[in-house]
ChimeraX commands (.cxc) that place a marker at each C-alpha (Angstrom):
marker #1 position 0.00,0.00,0.00 radius 0.5
marker #1 position 1.31,3.44,-0.83 radius 0.5
marker #1 position 2.36,5.91,1.81 radius 0.5
marker #1 position -0.55,8.13,0.87 radius 0.5
marker #1 position -3.15,5.75,2.31 radius 0.5
marker #1 position -1.56,4.89,5.63 radius 0.5
marker #1 position -3.13,5.99,8.87 radius 0.5
marker #1 position -6.71,6.31,9.98 radius 0.5
marker #1 position -9.17,4.34,7.81 radius 0.5
marker #1 position -11.65,7.24,7.93 radius 0.5
marker #1 position -9.00,9.53,6.42 radius 0.5
marker #1 position -8.39,6.97,3.68 radius 0.5
marker #1 position -12.10,6.85,2.83 radius 0.5
marker #1 position -12.26,10.66,2.67 radius 0.5
marker #1 position -9.21,10.85,0.40 radius 0.5
marker #1 position -10.52,8.17,-1.95 radius 0.5
marker #1 position -13.98,9.80,-2.11 radius 0.5
marker #1 position -12.45,13.22,-2.85 radius 0.5
marker #1 position -10.17,11.76,-5.52 radius 0.5
marker #1 position -13.02,9.86,-7.21 radius 0.5
marker #1 position -15.26,12.95,-7.19 radius 0.5
marker #1 position -12.49,15.10,-8.70 radius 0.5
marker #1 position -11.70,12.41,-11.28 radius 0.5
marker #1 position -15.32,12.26,-12.46 radius 0.5
marker #1 position -15.51,16.05,-12.74 radius 0.5
marker #1 position -12.24,16.26,-14.66 radius 0.5
marker #1 position -13.29,13.37,-16.89 radius 0.5
marker #1 position -16.47,15.24,-17.78 radius 0.5
marker #1 position -14.46,18.36,-18.66 radius 0.5
marker #1 position -12.29,16.26,-20.98 radius 0.5
marker #1 position -15.27,14.48,-22.55 radius 0.5
marker #1 position -16.99,17.83,-23.13 radius 0.5
marker #1 position -13.87,19.39,-24.67 radius 0.5
marker #1 position -13.42,16.38,-26.94 radius 0.5
marker #1 position -17.09,16.66,-27.97 radius 0.5
marker #1 position -18.02,13.17,-26.80 radius 0.5
marker #1 position -21.27,11.63,-28.02 radius 0.5
marker #1 position -23.81,12.53,-25.34 radius 0.5
marker #1 position -26.14,9.78,-26.55 radius 0.5
marker #1 position -23.58,7.23,-25.30 radius 0.5
marker #1 position -24.66,5.69,-21.99 radius 0.5
marker #1 position -21.26,6.07,-20.33 radius 0.5
marker #1 position -20.90,9.71,-21.36 radius 0.5
marker #1 position -24.44,10.43,-20.17 radius 0.5
marker #1 position -23.74,8.76,-16.81 radius 0.5
marker #1 position -20.51,10.75,-16.32 radius 0.5
marker #1 position -22.37,13.96,-17.19 radius 0.5
marker #1 position -25.19,13.18,-14.75 radius 0.5
marker #1 position -22.79,12.38,-11.90 radius 0.5
marker #1 position -20.60,15.40,-12.66 radius 0.5
marker #1 position -23.66,17.66,-12.73 radius 0.5
marker #1 position -24.74,16.32,-9.36 radius 0.5
marker #1 position -21.26,16.71,-7.85 radius 0.5
marker #1 position -20.70,20.17,-9.27 radius 0.5
marker #1 position -24.23,21.53,-9.23 radius 0.5
marker #1 position -23.48,23.89,-6.36 radius 0.5
marker #1 position -20.87,25.72,-8.48 radius 0.5
marker #1 position -22.88,26.16,-11.68 radius 0.5
marker #1 position -23.31,29.81,-12.50 radius 0.5
marker #1 position -20.97,31.22,-9.86 radius 0.5
marker #1 position -19.02,32.91,-12.62 radius 0.5
marker #1 position -20.71,34.28,-15.70 radius 0.5
marker #1 position -18.77,33.97,-18.89 radius 0.5
marker #1 position -19.78,33.98,-22.52 radius 0.5
marker #1 position -17.53,31.23,-23.77 radius 0.5
marker #1 position -18.85,27.71,-23.31 radius 0.5
marker #1 position -15.41,26.17,-22.67 radius 0.5
marker #1 position -14.63,28.63,-19.86 radius 0.5
marker #1 position -18.07,28.10,-18.30 radius 0.5
marker #1 position -17.61,24.32,-18.39 radius 0.5
marker #1 position -14.12,24.60,-16.95 radius 0.5
marker #1 position -15.30,26.84,-14.10 radius 0.5
marker #1 position -18.55,24.96,-13.41 radius 0.5
marker #1 position -16.79,21.59,-13.11 radius 0.5
marker #1 position -13.15,22.48,-12.45 radius 0.5
marker #1 position -13.83,24.60,-9.37 radius 0.5
marker #1 position -15.71,21.79,-7.58 radius 0.5
marker #1 position -12.95,19.32,-8.52 radius 0.5
marker #1 position -10.34,21.60,-6.94 radius 0.5
marker #1 position -12.51,22.19,-3.86 radius 0.5
marker #1 position -13.10,18.46,-3.35 radius 0.5
marker #1 position -9.38,17.74,-3.63 radius 0.5
marker #1 position -8.25,20.54,-1.32 radius 0.5
marker #1 position -10.95,20.10,1.31 radius 0.5
marker #1 position -10.90,16.30,1.20 radius 0.5
marker #1 position -7.15,16.06,1.62 radius 0.5
marker #1 position -7.11,18.78,4.30 radius 0.5
marker #1 position -9.79,17.01,6.33 radius 0.5
marker #1 position -8.05,13.65,5.91 radius 0.5
marker #1 position -4.75,15.18,6.99 radius 0.5
marker #1 position -6.40,16.66,10.05 radius 0.5
marker #1 position -7.97,13.29,10.94 radius 0.5
marker #1 position -4.60,11.56,10.57 radius 0.5
marker #1 position -2.96,14.07,12.94 radius 0.5
marker #1 position -5.69,13.65,15.57 radius 0.5
marker link #1:1,2 radius 0.2
marker link #1:2,3 radius 0.2
marker link #1:3,4 radius 0.2
marker link #1:4,5 radius 0.2
marker link #1:5,6 radius 0.2
marker link #1:6,7 radius 0.2
marker link #1:7,8 radius 0.2
marker link #1:8,9 radius 0.2
marker link #1:9,10 radius 0.2
marker link #1:10,11 radius 0.2
marker link #1:11,12 radius 0.2
marker link #1:12,13 radius 0.2
marker link #1:13,14 radius 0.2
marker link #1:14,15 radius 0.2
marker link #1:15,16 radius 0.2
marker link #1:16,17 radius 0.2
marker link #1:17,18 radius 0.2
marker link #1:18,19 radius 0.2
marker link #1:19,20 radius 0.2
marker link #1:20,21 radius 0.2
marker link #1:21,22 radius 0.2
marker link #1:22,23 radius 0.2
marker link #1:23,24 radius 0.2
marker link #1:24,25 radius 0.2
marker link #1:25,26 radius 0.2
marker link #1:26,27 radius 0.2
marker link #1:27,28 radius 0.2
marker link #1:28,29 radius 0.2
marker link #1:29,30 radius 0.2
marker link #1:30,31 radius 0.2
marker link #1:31,32 radius 0.2
marker link #1:32,33 radius 0.2
marker link #1:33,34 radius 0.2
marker link #1:34,35 radius 0.2
marker link #1:35,36 radius 0.2
marker link #1:36,37 radius 0.2
marker link #1:37,38 radius 0.2
marker link #1:38,39 radius 0.2
marker link #1:39,40 radius 0.2
marker link #1:40,41 radius 0.2
marker link #1:41,42 radius 0.2
marker link #1:42,43 radius 0.2
marker link #1:43,44 radius 0.2
marker link #1:44,45 radius 0.2
marker link #1:45,46 radius 0.2
marker link #1:46,47 radius 0.2
marker link #1:47,48 radius 0.2
marker link #1:48,49 radius 0.2
marker link #1:49,50 radius 0.2
marker link #1:50,51 radius 0.2
marker link #1:51,52 radius 0.2
marker link #1:52,53 radius 0.2
marker link #1:53,54 radius 0.2
marker link #1:54,55 radius 0.2
marker link #1:55,56 radius 0.2
marker link #1:56,57 radius 0.2
marker link #1:57,58 radius 0.2
marker link #1:58,59 radius 0.2
marker link #1:59,60 radius 0.2
marker link #1:60,61 radius 0.2
marker link #1:61,62 radius 0.2
marker link #1:62,63 radius 0.2
marker link #1:63,64 radius 0.2
marker link #1:64,65 radius 0.2
marker link #1:65,66 radius 0.2
marker link #1:66,67 radius 0.2
marker link #1:67,68 radius 0.2
marker link #1:68,69 radius 0.2
marker link #1:69,70 radius 0.2
marker link #1:70,71 radius 0.2
marker link #1:71,72 radius 0.2
marker link #1:72,73 radius 0.2
marker link #1:73,74 radius 0.2
marker link #1:74,75 radius 0.2
marker link #1:75,76 radius 0.2
marker link #1:76,77 radius 0.2
marker link #1:77,78 radius 0.2
marker link #1:78,79 radius 0.2
marker link #1:79,80 radius 0.2
marker link #1:80,81 radius 0.2
marker link #1:81,82 radius 0.2
marker link #1:82,83 radius 0.2
marker link #1:83,84 radius 0.2
marker link #1:84,85 radius 0.2
marker link #1:85,86 radius 0.2
marker link #1:86,87 radius 0.2
marker link #1:87,88 radius 0.2
marker link #1:88,89 radius 0.2
marker link #1:89,90 radius 0.2
marker link #1:90,91 radius 0.2
marker link #1:91,92 radius 0.2
marker link #1:92,93 radius 0.2
marker link #1:93,94 radius 0.2
marker link #1:94,95 radius 0.2
view
């Protein structure tokens, strides 16, 4: 097991959940930028999950370009999940 996942099991669960959430959000950004077929079941599922995970950040910033809006609407939550998840896990490991 890597050094990253040693320590309190609760911290490990938080880190893994934050990483998976960020991965799904970033994957959606990539699929959108590559103009993936939204009729595909996998692409639709990723979009639905990413919309649920990042719904709280949609519309925080108003921009005219679609690529910047997508990047902000899904990239900001990915960064927040990573930073907050790893900070909380680090705090739990120190306790």
